[in-house]
C-alpha positions as CSV (number, residue, x, y, z in Angstrom):
1,M,0.3,0.0,-0.6
2,S,3.2,2.1,0.7
3,G,3.7,2.9,-3.6
4,Q,0.1,3.3,-4.1
5,W,-0.6,7.2,-5.4
6,H,-2.8,9.0,-2.1
7,G,-4.2,11.4,-4.9
8,G,-2.3,14.6,-3.9
9,K,0.2,17.1,-5.5
10,G,2.7,17.2,-2.1
11,S,4.0,20.4,-1.3
12,K,6.6,20.3,-4.3
13,P,6.1,23.3,-6.2
14,R,4.6,22.3,-10.3
15,P,7.8,24.0,-12.2
16,L,7.2,27.1,-14.4
17,S,7.4,27.6,-18.1
18,V,9.3,30.8,-17.9
19,D,11.8,32.4,-15.2
20,T,10.9,34.6,-12.7
21,K,11.1,37.7,-13.4
22,T,8.7,36.8,-17.2
23,F,6.4,36.0,-15.1
24,D,6.4,38.6,-13.1
25,S,6.4,41.6,-16.2
26,N,3.4,39.8,-17.7
27,W,1.7,39.4,-14.5
28,D,2.2,43.1,-14.4
29,L,1.3,43.8,-18.2
30,A,-1.7,41.7,-17.7
31,F,-3.6,43.1,-14.7
32,G,-1.0,46.3,-14.2
33,K,0.4,47.6,-11.2
34,K,-0.7,50.7,-9.3
35,K,1.5,53.5,-9.1
36,E,1.6,55.5,-5.7
37,E,1.4,58.7,-7.5
38,D,-1.7,56.8,-9.1
39,M,-3.0,55.4,-5.5
40,Q,-4.7,58.3,-3.2
41,I,-3.6,58.1,0.4
42,R,-6.7,59.5,2.9
43,V,-5.8,59.0,6.0
44,K,-2.6,59.0,7.7
45,E,-1.4,56.4,10.3
46,N,-0.3,59.6,12.5
47,A,-3.7,60.4,14.7
48,E,-3.7,64.2,13.6
49,D,-3.6,63.3,10.6
50,F,-6.7,60.5,10.6
51,G,-9.5,61.5,8.3
52,K,-7.3,64.3,6.3
53,C,-8.0,64.9,3.4
54,G,-6.2,63.6,0.5
55,C,-7.6,65.3,-2.5
56,G,-7.1,68.3,-0.8
57,R,-11.1,69.6,-1.8
58,S,-12.0,69.9,1.4
59,P,-12.2,73.5,3.0
60,T,-11.6,71.8,6.1
61,G,-9.0,69.7,5.8
62,K,-10.8,66.7,7.1
63,C,-12.5,64.6,4.6
64,I,-15.5,65.3,3.6
65,G,-16.4,63.2,0.6
66,W,-15.5,65.5,-2.3
67,H,-13.1,63.8,-3.5
68,G,-15.8,62.0,-6.1
69,L,-17.2,64.6,-6.8
70,N,-17.0,66.3,-10.9
71,E,-16.8,70.1,-10.7
72,E,-19.5,71.6,-11.4
73,Q,-20.8,68.5,-9.2
74,L,-17.7,70.9,-7.1
75,K,-18.4,74.6,-7.4
76,E,-21.6,73.5,-6.2
77,A,-21.2,71.7,-2.5
78,Q,-18.4,74.8,-2.1
79,A,-21.2,77.3,-2.6
80,K,-23.5,75.4,-0.2
81,Y,-20.5,75.3,2.1
82,A,-19.6,79.0,2.2
83,E,-23.5,80.4,2.4
84,E,-23.9,77.4,5.4
85,N,-20.4,79.1,7.4
86,N,-21.2,82.3,6.2
87,K,-24.6,82.4,8.2
88,Q,-22.9,81.0,11.3
């Protein structure tokens, strides 16, 4: 019984048909590689920066959800914000 096939793959990795560098390059071409400058960082590790706006659109410096607005919506939101804050 010890010589019979047990159906498992085992721990040995399957051989690649291409070298690792080519595999990694093709992976990035197929699925894209995110660049740090393309990623928007809105929350920092520092506690005082928690919730800080990463897009720079917020008048308060804290994220209030304006990063997803188009230019027209942004102008409307800014006008509404200014109107509400001038009443106080």
